DRENPA-3360 file (N, C-alpha, C; in nm, 2 decimals, always signed):
BEGIN
1 = XXXXXXXX = -1.20/-0.56/-1.42/-1.19/-0.70/-1.37/-1.26/-0.71/-1.23 ~ -1.28/-0.84/-1.20/-1.35/-0.87/-1.07/-1.26/-0.96/-0.99 ~ -1.26/-0.94/-0.86/-1.20/-1.04/-0.77/-1.31/-1.10/-0.68 ~ -1.30/-1.23/-0.66/-1.40/-1.30/-0.57/-1.35/-1.44/-0.54 ~ -1.42/-1.50/-0.44/-1.40/-1.64/-0.40/-1.51/-1.72/-0.47 ~ -1.48/-1.83/-0.52/-1.58/-1.92/-0.58/-1.68/-1.97/-0.48 ~ -1.79/-2.01/-0.53/-1.90/-2.07/-0.44/-1.85/-2.19/-0.36 ~ -1.77/-2.28/-0.42/-1.72/-2.40/-0.35/-1.63/-2.36/-0.23;
9 = XXXXXXXX = -1.54/-2.26/-0.26/-1.45/-2.21/-0.15/-1.53/-2.15/-0.04 ~ -1.63/-2.07/-0.07/-1.70/-2.00/+0.04/-1.79/-2.11/+0.11 ~ -1.84/-2.20/+0.04/-1.92/-2.31/+0.11/-1.84/-2.39/+0.20 ~ -1.71/-2.42/+0.16/-1.63/-2.50/+0.25/-1.57/-2.42/+0.36 ~ -1.57/-2.29/+0.35/-1.51/-2.21/+0.46/-1.60/-2.09/+0.49 ~ -1.71/-2.12/+0.56/-1.82/-2.02/+0.58/-1.77/-1.90/+0.67 ~ -1.66/-1.92/+0.74/-1.62/-1.80/+0.83/-1.52/-1.71/+0.76 ~ -1.50/-1.73/+0.63/-1.41/-1.65/+0.55/-1.45/-1.51/+0.54;
17 = XXXXXXXX = -1.36/-1.42/+0.58/-1.38/-1.27/+0.56/-1.25/-1.22/+0.48 ~ -1.27/-1.15/+0.38/-1.16/-1.10/+0.30/-1.17/-0.95/+0.27 ~ -1.06/-0.89/+0.25/-1.06/-0.75/+0.20/-0.98/-0.74/+0.07 ~ -1.03/-0.67/-0.02/-0.95/-0.65/-0.15/-0.94/-0.50/-0.17 ~ -0.82/-0.46/-0.22/-0.79/-0.31/-0.23/-0.71/-0.29/-0.35 ~ -0.73/-0.19/-0.42/-0.65/-0.15/-0.54/-0.59/-0.01/-0.52 ~ -0.48/+0.01/-0.57/-0.41/+0.15/-0.57/-0.33/+0.16/-0.70 ~ -0.33/+0.29/-0.74/-0.25/+0.32/-0.87/-0.15/+0.43/-0.84;
25 = XXXXXXXX = -0.04/+0.43/-0.91/+0.06/+0.53/-0.89/+0.16/+0.50/-0.78 ~ +0.18/+0.38/-0.75/+0.28/+0.34/-0.65/+0.42/+0.35/-0.71 ~ +0.52/+0.38/-0.63/+0.66/+0.38/-0.67/+0.74/+0.31/-0.56 ~ +0.86/+0.27/-0.59/+0.95/+0.21/-0.48/+1.02/+0.31/-0.40 ~ +1.01/+0.44/-0.44/+1.09/+0.54/-0.38/+1.02/+0.61/-0.26 ~ +0.98/+0.53/-0.16/+0.92/+0.59/-0.04/+0.98/+0.52/+0.08 ~ +0.96/+0.58/+0.20/+1.02/+0.53/+0.32/+0.91/+0.47/+0.41 ~ +0.91/+0.35/+0.43/+0.80/+0.28/+0.51/+0.86/+0.23/+0.64;
33 = XXXXXXXX = +0.98/+0.27/+0.68/+1.05/+0.22/+0.80/+0.97/+0.24/+0.92 ~ +0.91/+0.35/+0.94/+0.84/+0.38/+1.06/+0.71/+0.29/+1.08 ~ +0.62/+0.29/+0.98/+0.50/+0.20/+1.00/+0.54/+0.05/+1.01 ~ +0.65/+0.01/+0.93/+0.69/-0.13/+0.94/+0.74/-0.16/+1.08 ~ +0.82/-0.07/+1.13/+0.88/-0.10/+1.27/+0.77/-0.11/+1.37 ~ +0.67/-0.02/+1.36/+0.56/-0.02/+1.45/+0.48/-0.16/+1.44 ~ +0.45/-0.20/+1.32/+0.38/-0.32/+1.30/+0.46/-0.45/+1.35 ~ +0.59/-0.45/+1.32/+0.67/-0.56/+1.36/+0.68/-0.56/+1.51;
41 = XXXXXXXX = +0.68/-0.45/+1.58/+0.68/-0.45/+1.72/+0.56/-0.51/+1.78 ~ +0.44/-0.48/+1.71/+0.32/-0.55/+1.75/+0.32/-0.70/+1.74 ~ +0.38/-0.74/+1.63/+0.39/-0.88/+1.60/+0.49/-0.95/+1.71 ~ +0.60/-0.88/+1.74/+0.69/-0.94/+1.84/+0.62/-0.95/+1.98 ~ +0.54/-0.85/+2.01/+0.46/-0.86/+2.14/+0.37/-0.98/+2.14 ~ +0.31/-1.00/+2.03/+0.22/-1.12/+2.02/+0.30/-1.25/+2.03 ~ +0.41/-1.26/+1.97/+0.50/-1.38/+1.98/+0.55/-1.40/+2.12 ~ +0.57/-1.29/+2.19/+0.62/-1.30/+2.33/+0.52/-1.38/+2.42;
49 = XXXXXXXX = +0.40/-1.39/+2.38/+0.30/-1.47/+2.45/+0.30/-1.61/+2.42 ~ +0.37/-1.65/+2.32/+0.37/-1.79/+2.28/+0.40/-1.80/+2.13 ~ +0.43/-1.92/+2.08/+0.46/-1.94/+1.94/+0.34/-1.91/+1.85 ~ +0.37/-1.88/+1.72/+0.26/-1.84/+1.63/+0.16/-1.95/+1.61 ~ +0.19/-2.08/+1.63/+0.09/-2.18/+1.61/-0.02/-2.18/+1.71 ~ -0.01/-2.10/+1.82/-0.11/-2.09/+1.91/-0.21/-1.98/+1.89 ~ -0.18/-1.89/+1.79/-0.26/-1.78/+1.77/-0.39/-1.82/+1.70 ~ -0.51/-1.77/+1.74/-0.63/-1.82/+1.68/-0.64/-1.80/+1.52;
57 = XXXXXXXX = -0.57/-1.69/+1.47/-0.57/-1.67/+1.33/-0.50/-1.78/+1.26 ~ -0.39/-1.82/+1.32/-0.31/-1.93/+1.25/-0.38/-2.06/+1.27 ~ -0.43/-2.09/+1.39/-0.50/-2.22/+1.41/-0.62/-2.23/+1.31 ~ -0.69/-2.13/+1.28/-0.79/-2.14/+1.18/-0.74/-2.17/+1.04 ~ -0.63/-2.12/+1.00/-0.57/-2.16/+0.87/-0.52/-2.30/+0.87 ~ -0.46/-2.34/+0.98/-0.42/-2.48/+0.99/-0.54/-2.58/+0.97 ~ -0.65/-2.54/+1.04/-0.77/-2.63/+1.02/-0.81/-2.63/+0.88 ~ -0.81/-2.51/+0.81/-0.85/-2.51/+0.67/-0.76/-2.59/+0.58;
65 = XXXXXXXX = -0.63/-2.58/+0.60/-0.54/-2.65/+0.52/-0.56/-2.80/+0.54 ~ -0.58/-2.84/+0.67/-0.60/-2.99/+0.70/-0.72/-3.04/+0.63 ~ -0.83/-2.95/+0.63/-0.95/-3.00/+0.57/-0.94/-3.02/+0.42 ~ -0.84/-2.95/+0.35/-0.82/-2.97/+0.21/-0.72/-3.08/+0.18 ~ -0.67/-3.15/+0.29/-0.58/-3.26/+0.27/-0.43/-3.22/+0.28 ~ -0.40/-3.10/+0.32/-0.26/-3.05/+0.33/-0.22/-3.07/+0.47 ~ -0.09/-3.11/+0.49/-0.03/-3.12/+0.62/+0.00/-2.98/+0.67 ~ -0.07/-2.93/+0.77/-0.06/-2.79/+0.81/+0.07/-2.74/+0.86;
73 = XXXXXXXX = +0.16/-2.84/+0.91/+0.29/-2.80/+0.95/+0.39/-2.81/+0.84 ~ +0.35/-2.86/+0.72/+0.44/-2.87/+0.61/+0.41/-2.75/+0.51 ~ +0.28/-2.73/+0.49/+0.23/-2.62/+0.41/+0.16/-2.52/+0.50 ~ +0.23/-2.40/+0.52/+0.18/-2.30/+0.62/+0.12/-2.18/+0.54 ~ +0.02/-2.12/+0.60/-0.02/-1.99/+0.53/+0.09/-1.89/+0.54 ~ +0.09/-1.79/+0.45/+0.20/-1.70/+0.45/+0.22/-1.62/+0.58 ~ +0.11/-1.59/+0.65/+0.13/-1.52/+0.78/+0.20/-1.60/+0.88 ~ +0.18/-1.73/+0.88/+0.25/-1.82/+0.98/+0.40/-1.82/+0.94;
81 = XXXXXXXX = +0.43/-1.83/+0.81/+0.57/-1.84/+0.77/+0.64/-1.71/+0.80 ~ +0.58/-1.60/+0.79/+0.64/-1.47/+0.83/+0.66/-1.46/+0.98 ~ +0.57/-1.50/+1.05/+0.58/-1.50/+1.20/+0.69/-1.60/+1.25 ~ +0.70/-1.71/+1.18/+0.81/-1.80/+1.22/+0.95/-1.74/+1.19 ~ +0.96/-1.67/+1.07/+1.08/-1.61/+1.04/+1.11/-1.49/+1.14 ~ +1.01/-1.42/+1.17/+1.03/-1.31/+1.26/+1.08/-1.36/+1.40 ~ +1.02/-1.47/+1.45/+1.05/-1.53/+1.58/+1.20/-1.58/+1.57 ~ +1.23/-1.64/+1.46/+1.37/-1.70/+1.45/+1.48/-1.59/+1.43;
89 = XXXXXXXX = +1.45/-1.50/+1.34/+1.55/-1.40/+1.30/+1.54/-1.27/+1.37 ~ +1.43/-1.24/+1.42/+1.41/-1.11/+1.49/+1.37/-1.00/+1.40 ~ +1.36/-1.03/+1.27/+1.32/-0.92/+1.17/+1.28/-0.99/+1.04 ~ +1.23/-0.91/+0.95/+1.19/-0.96/+0.82/+1.27/-0.90/+0.71 ~ +1.30/-0.96/+0.60/+1.38/-0.90/+0.49/+1.31/-0.79/+0.43 ~ +1.39/-0.69/+0.38/+1.33/-0.58/+0.31/+1.34/-0.60/+0.16 ~ +1.22/-0.60/+0.09/+1.22/-0.63/-0.05/+1.17/-0.52/-0.14 ~ +1.06/-0.46/-0.11/+1.00/-0.35/-0.18/+0.91/-0.28/-0.08;
97 = XXXXXXXX = +0.90/-0.14/-0.08/+0.82/-0.08/+0.03/+0.68/-0.13/+0.04 ~ +0.61/-0.16/-0.06/+0.47/-0.21/-0.05/+0.48/-0.36/+0.01 ~ +0.57/-0.44/-0.04/+0.58/-0.58/+0.01/+0.62/-0.57/+0.15 ~ +0.71/-0.49/+0.19/+0.75/-0.48/+0.33/+0.64/-0.44/+0.42 ~ +0.56/-0.34/+0.37/+0.44/-0.30/+0.45/+0.34/-0.41/+0.46 ~ +0.31/-0.48/+0.35/+0.21/-0.59/+0.36/+0.26/-0.70/+0.44 ~ +0.39/-0.73/+0.44/+0.44/-0.84/+0.52/+0.43/-0.80/+0.67 ~ +0.46/-0.68/+0.70/+0.45/-0.63/+0.84/+0.31/-0.63/+0.89;
105 = XXXXXXXX = +0.21/-0.59/+0.80/+0.07/-0.60/+0.84/+0.03/-0.75/+0.86 ~ +0.08/-0.83/+0.77/+0.04/-0.97/+0.79/+0.09/-1.03/+0.92 ~ +0.22/-0.99/+0.96/+0.27/-1.04/+1.08/+0.20/-0.98/+1.20 ~ +0.17/-0.85/+1.20/+0.10/-0.79/+1.31/-0.04/-0.85/+1.34 ~ -0.11/-0.87/+1.23/-0.25/-0.92/+1.24/-0.26/-1.07/+1.23 ~ -0.15/-1.14/+1.20/-0.14/-1.28/+1.17/-0.25/-1.33/+1.07 ~ -0.26/-1.24/+0.96/-0.35/-1.27/+0.85/-0.27/-1.27/+0.72 ~ -0.29/-1.36/+0.64/-0.22/-1.36/+0.51/-0.26/-1.24/+0.42;
113 = XXXXXXXX = -0.16/-1.18/+0.37/-0.18/-1.06/+0.28/-0.11/-1.08/+0.15 ~ -0.18/-1.08/+0.04/-0.12/-1.09/-0.09/-0.12/-0.96/-0.17 ~ +0.00/-0.93/-0.23/+0.01/-0.80/-0.31/+0.04/-0.85/-0.45 ~ -0.04/-0.81/-0.55/-0.02/-0.85/-0.68/-0.01/-0.73/-0.77 ~ +0.08/-0.74/-0.87/+0.09/-0.64/-0.98/-0.03/-0.66/-1.07 ~ -0.12/-0.56/-1.07/-0.25/-0.58/-1.14/-0.23/-0.59/-1.29 ~ -0.12/-0.53/-1.34/-0.10/-0.53/-1.48/-0.05/-0.67/-1.53 ~ -0.02/-0.76/-1.43/+0.02/-0.90/-1.47/-0.09/-1.00/-1.44;
121 = XXXXXXXX = -0.21/-0.95/-1.42/-0.33/-1.03/-1.40/-0.42/-1.02/-1.52 ~ -0.46/-1.13/-1.58/-0.55/-1.12/-1.70/-0.69/-1.15/-1.67 ~ -0.77/-1.04/-1.69/-0.92/-1.06/-1.67/-0.95/-1.07/-1.52 ~ -1.06/-1.15/-1.49/-1.10/-1.17/-1.35/-1.00/-1.26/-1.27 ~ -1.01/-1.24/-1.14/-0.92/-1.32/-1.05/-1.02/-1.39/-0.95 ~ -1.01/-1.52/-0.95/-1.11/-1.60/-0.87/-1.03/-1.69/-0.78 ~ -1.06/-1.70/-0.65/-1.00/-1.80/-0.56/-1.09/-1.92/-0.57 ~ -1.03/-2.03/-0.63/-1.11/-2.14/-0.67/-1.03/-2.27/-0.67;
129 = XXXXXXXX = -1.10/-2.38/-0.67/-1.02/-2.51/-0.69/-0.96/-2.52/-0.83 ~ -0.84/-2.56/-0.83/-0.77/-2.57/-0.96/-0.83/-2.69/-1.04 ~ -0.82/-2.67/-1.17/-0.86/-2.78/-1.26/-0.74/-2.88/-1.29 ~ -0.62/-2.83/-1.27/-0.49/-2.90/-1.30/-0.43/-2.85/-1.43 ~ -0.50/-2.76/-1.50/-0.45/-2.70/-1.63/-0.38/-2.57/-1.61 ~ -0.39/-2.51/-1.49/-0.34/-2.37/-1.47/-0.19/-2.38/-1.47 ~ -0.13/-2.27/-1.50/+0.02/-2.25/-1.50/+0.06/-2.16/-1.39 ~ +0.15/-2.20/-1.31/+0.21/-2.12/-1.20/+0.35/-2.10/-1.22;
137 = XXXXXXXX = +0.40/-1.98/-1.21/+0.54/-1.95/-1.23/+0.60/-1.91/-1.09 ~ +0.71/-1.98/-1.06/+0.78/-1.96/-0.93/+0.86/-1.83/-0.93 ~ +0.92/-1.79/-0.82/+1.00/-1.68/-0.82/+1.13/-1.70/-0.89 ~ +1.17/-1.82/-0.92/+1.29/-1.85/-1.00/+1.26/-1.87/-1.14 ~ +1.13/-1.86/-1.18/+1.10/-1.88/-1.32/+1.05/-2.01/-1.36 ~ +1.06/-2.11/-1.27/+1.01/-2.25/-1.30/+0.86/-2.24/-1.32 ~ +0.81/-2.34/-1.40/+0.66/-2.35/-1.42/+0.61/-2.47/-1.35 ~ +0.50/-2.46/-1.27/+0.44/-2.57/-1.20/+0.29/-2.58/-1.25;
145 = XXXXXXXX = +0.23/-2.69/-1.22/+0.09/-2.71/-1.25/+0.03/-2.75/-1.11 ~ -0.06/-2.66/-1.06/-0.13/-2.70/-0.93/-0.21/-2.83/-0.95 ~ -0.22/-2.90/-0.84/-0.30/-3.02/-0.84/-0.45/-2.99/-0.86 ~ -0.52/-3.08/-0.93/-0.67/-3.06/-0.94/-0.73/-3.05/-0.80 ~ -0.81/-2.95/-0.78/-0.88/-2.94/-0.65/-0.80/-2.85/-0.55 ~ -0.67/-2.82/-0.58/-0.60/-2.73/-0.50/-0.65/-2.59/-0.51 ~ -0.67/-2.52/-0.40/-0.72/-2.38/-0.41/-0.61/-2.29/-0.45 ~ -0.64/-2.21/-0.56/-0.55/-2.11/-0.61/-0.62/-1.98/-0.65;
153 = XXXXXXXX = -0.54/-1.88/-0.66/-0.58/-1.75/-0.72/-0.57/-1.77/-0.87 ~ -0.68/-1.78/-0.95/-0.67/-1.81/-1.09/-0.73/-1.69/-1.17 ~ -0.66/-1.65/-1.28/-0.72/-1.55/-1.36/-0.78/-1.61/-1.48 ~ -0.84/-1.52/-1.57/-0.92/-1.57/-1.68/-0.83/-1.64/-1.78 ~ -0.70/-1.61/-1.79/-0.61/-1.67/-1.88/-0.57/-1.81/-1.84 ~ -0.61/-1.85/-1.72/-0.57/-1.98/-1.66/-0.44/-1.98/-1.59 ~ -0.39/-1.86/-1.55/-0.27/-1.85/-1.48/-0.30/-1.86/-1.33 ~ -0.22/-1.94/-1.26/-0.24/-1.94/-1.11/-0.14/-1.84/-1.05;
161 = XXXXXXXX = -0.20/-1.76/-0.97/-0.12/-1.65/-0.90/-0.08/-1.69/-0.75 ~ -0.12/-1.81/-0.72/-0.08/-1.87/-0.58/-0.08/-2.02/-0.59 ~ -0.01/-2.08/-0.49/-0.02/-2.22/-0.47/-0.08/-2.24/-0.33 ~ -0.17/-2.34/-0.33/-0.23/-2.39/-0.20/-0.28/-2.27/-0.12 ~ -0.36/-2.19/-0.20/-0.44/-2.08/-0.15/-0.35/-1.97/-0.09 ~ -0.32/-1.96/+0.04/-0.24/-1.86/+0.10/-0.10/-1.90/+0.13 ~ -0.06/-2.02/+0.08/+0.07/-2.07/+0.11/+0.18/-2.00/+0.04 ~ +0.17/-1.97/-0.09/+0.28/-1.92/-0.17/+0.22/-1.84/-0.29;
169 = XXXXXXXX = +0.27/-1.72/-0.31/+0.24/-1.64/-0.42/+0.32/-1.67/-0.55 ~ +0.28/-1.62/-0.66/+0.35/-1.64/-0.78/+0.45/-1.53/-0.81 ~ +0.56/-1.57/-0.87/+0.66/-1.48/-0.91/+0.61/-1.40/-1.03 ~ +0.52/-1.45/-1.11/+0.47/-1.38/-1.23/+0.41/-1.24/-1.19 ~ +0.32/-1.24/-1.09/+0.26/-1.11/-1.05/+0.31/-1.05/-0.93 ~ +0.43/-1.09/-0.89/+0.50/-1.03/-0.77/+0.52/-0.88/-0.79 ~ +0.51/-0.80/-0.69/+0.53/-0.66/-0.70/+0.68/-0.64/-0.71 ~ +0.72/-0.55/-0.81/+0.86/-0.52/-0.84/+0.87/-0.36/-0.85;
177 = XXXXXXXX = +0.99/-0.32/-0.88/+1.01/-0.17/-0.89/+0.93/-0.11/-1.00 ~ +0.90/-0.18/-1.10/+0.82/-0.12/-1.21/+0.67/-0.12/-1.19 ~ +0.63/-0.19/-1.08/+0.49/-0.20/-1.05/+0.43/-0.06/-1.02 ~ +0.31/-0.03/-1.08/+0.24/+0.09/-1.05/+0.10/+0.06/-0.99 ~ +0.03/-0.04/-1.05/-0.11/-0.07/-1.01/-0.10/-0.20/-0.93 ~ -0.17/-0.20/-0.81/-0.16/-0.32/-0.73/-0.30/-0.36/-0.69 ~ -0.32/-0.49/-0.66/-0.43/-0.55/-0.59/-0.38/-0.61/-0.47 ~ -0.43/-0.58/-0.35/-0.39/-0.63/-0.23/-0.51/-0.71/-0.17;
185 = XXXXXXXX = -0.49/-0.83/-0.13/-0.60/-0.92/-0.07/-0.55/-0.97/+0.07 ~ -0.64/-0.95/+0.16/-0.62/-1.01/+0.30/-0.74/-1.11/+0.33 ~ -0.70/-1.22/+0.38/-0.81/-1.32/+0.41/-0.79/-1.38/+0.55 ~ -0.90/-1.40/+0.61/-0.90/-1.46/+0.75/-1.02/-1.55/+0.77 ~ -1.00/-1.64/+0.87/-1.10/-1.74/+0.89/-1.14/-1.75/+1.04 ~ -1.07/-1.68/+1.13/-1.08/-1.70/+1.27/-1.21/-1.62/+1.32 ~ -1.25/-1.64/+1.45/-1.37/-1.59/+1.50/-1.38/-1.43/+1.49 ~ -1.27/-1.36/+1.50/-1.27/-1.22/+1.50/-1.24/-1.16/+1.36;
193 = XXXXXXXX = -1.25/-1.25/+1.26/-1.21/-1.20/+1.13/-1.29/-1.08/+1.08 ~ -1.42/-1.08/+1.12/-1.51/-0.97/+1.08/-1.47/-0.83/+1.14 ~ -1.39/-0.84/+1.24/-1.33/-0.71/+1.30/-1.19/-0.69/+1.26 ~ -1.11/-0.79/+1.25/-0.97/-0.77/+1.23/-0.94/-0.74/+1.08 ~ -1.01/-0.80/+0.99/-0.99/-0.78/+0.85/-1.02/-0.63/+0.81 ~ -1.13/-0.58/+0.85/-1.15/-0.43/+0.82/-1.05/-0.34/+0.89 ~ -1.00/-0.38/+1.01/-0.90/-0.30/+1.07/-0.77/-0.30/+0.99 ~ -0.73/-0.42/+0.94/-0.61/-0.43/+0.86/-0.63/-0.35/+0.73;
201 = XXXXXXXX = -0.75/-0.36/+0.67/-0.78/-0.28/+0.55/-0.76/-0.13/+0.57 ~ -0.82/-0.08/+0.68/-0.81/+0.06/+0.71/-0.66/+0.10/+0.74 ~ -0.59/+0.02/+0.81/-0.45/+0.05/+0.83/-0.37/+0.06/+0.70 ~ -0.39/-0.03/+0.61/-0.32/-0.03/+0.48/-0.36/+0.09/+0.40 ~ -0.49/+0.12/+0.40/-0.54/+0.24/+0.32/-0.48/+0.37/+0.38 ~ -0.48/+0.38/+0.51/-0.42/+0.50/+0.57/-0.27/+0.52/+0.54 ~ -0.20/+0.41/+0.54/-0.05/+0.42/+0.51/-0.03/+0.45/+0.36 ~ -0.11/+0.39/+0.28/-0.10/+0.43/+0.13/-0.12/+0.58/+0.11;
209 = XXXXXXXX = -0.22/+0.63/+0.18/-0.25/+0.77/+0.16/-0.14/+0.86/+0.22 ~ -0.09/+0.82/+0.34/+0.01/+0.90/+0.41/+0.15/+0.89/+0.34 ~ +0.19/+0.77/+0.30/+0.33/+0.75/+0.25/+0.34/+0.77/+0.10 ~ +0.25/+0.71/+0.03/+0.25/+0.72/-0.12/+0.16/+0.84/-0.17 ~ +0.08/+0.89/-0.08/-0.02/+0.99/-0.12/-0.10/+0.95/-0.24 ~ -0.15/+0.83/-0.23/-0.25/+0.78/-0.33/-0.38/+0.74/-0.26 ~ -0.49/+0.75/-0.33/-0.61/+0.70/-0.28/-0.64/+0.56/-0.32 ~ -0.65/+0.47/-0.22/-0.68/+0.33/-0.25/-0.83/+0.31/-0.24;
217 = XXXXXXXX = -0.88/+0.22/-0.32/-1.02/+0.18/-0.32/-1.03/+0.03/-0.28 ~ -1.12/+0.00/-0.19/-1.13/-0.14/-0.15/-1.26/-0.17/-0.09 ~ -1.28/-0.29/-0.05/-1.40/-0.34/+0.01/-1.37/-0.46/+0.10 ~ -1.45/-0.48/+0.20/-1.45/-0.61/+0.28/-1.55/-0.70/+0.22 ~ -1.51/-0.82/+0.18/-1.59/-0.92/+0.11/-1.64/-1.03/+0.21 ~ -1.77/-1.05/+0.20/-1.83/-1.16/+0.28/-1.92/-1.24/+0.20 ~ -1.98/-1.34/+0.25/-2.08/-1.42/+0.18/-2.19/-1.34/+0.12 ~ -2.23/-1.23/+0.19/-2.34/-1.15/+0.14/-2.29/-1.05/+0.04;
225 = XXXXXXXX = -2.16/-1.01/+0.04/-2.10/-0.92/-0.06/-1.97/-0.97/-0.11 ~ -1.97/-1.07/-0.20/-1.85/-1.15/-0.23/-1.76/-1.10/-0.34 ~ -1.80/-0.99/-0.41/-1.73/-0.95/-0.53/-1.68/-0.81/-0.52 ~ -1.55/-0.80/-0.56/-1.49/-0.66/-0.56/-1.46/-0.63/-0.71 ~ -1.51/-0.52/-0.76/-1.49/-0.48/-0.90/-1.38/-0.38/-0.91 ~ -1.28/-0.41/-0.99/-1.17/-0.32/-1.01/-1.20/-0.23/-1.13 ~ -1.20/-0.10/-1.11/-1.22/-0.01/-1.22/-1.09/+0.02/-1.30 ~ -1.11/+0.07/-1.42/-0.99/+0.11/-1.49/-0.92/-0.01/-1.57;
% end
């Protein structure tokens, strides 16, 4: 399968830099407390300088959401939501070791990070405007239809794995204890995205190797190299 952003999405957001990474052989029986604590300490240090809405990474996503007609303080990118929760509660909930790690990376870098169960994705996965026919499953099992033109992660079967781009993931492909193969995607739009996204990618790859002892394979995607091919 292939992961990529559609031409309309890249045209509308020319500063977009993304990283896509796959790993196989994951289990929930690992300890990520140390790397998560380190990353959340970094996020708290950044929040000490002011609220998350002032971070350049978050401002860039707010502008992108506003450009698509979304109210940016009603629909927030996932990284902003995590940072708001961290500022309010002082911590993030623990769900699954990989999800916890990705959430901590997202908070530390202020970059949305999506982790999907690859075995729950049918065919290619494209970030594109919805047609209105896609099916999105919430975490409670409800079924929604994204609005036509809304940016979603859509697979070949017409299932939407996100709503409003980086606002909310789908419960259908959420990482769970039975998950073994994953696709992780990080996306950024701010001026330092070409530096920060590769750094996040390297940090995730290193932790997967150290904690899970698996070799991840990934790539940084740009307008010049927009497609990541998943083998296997």
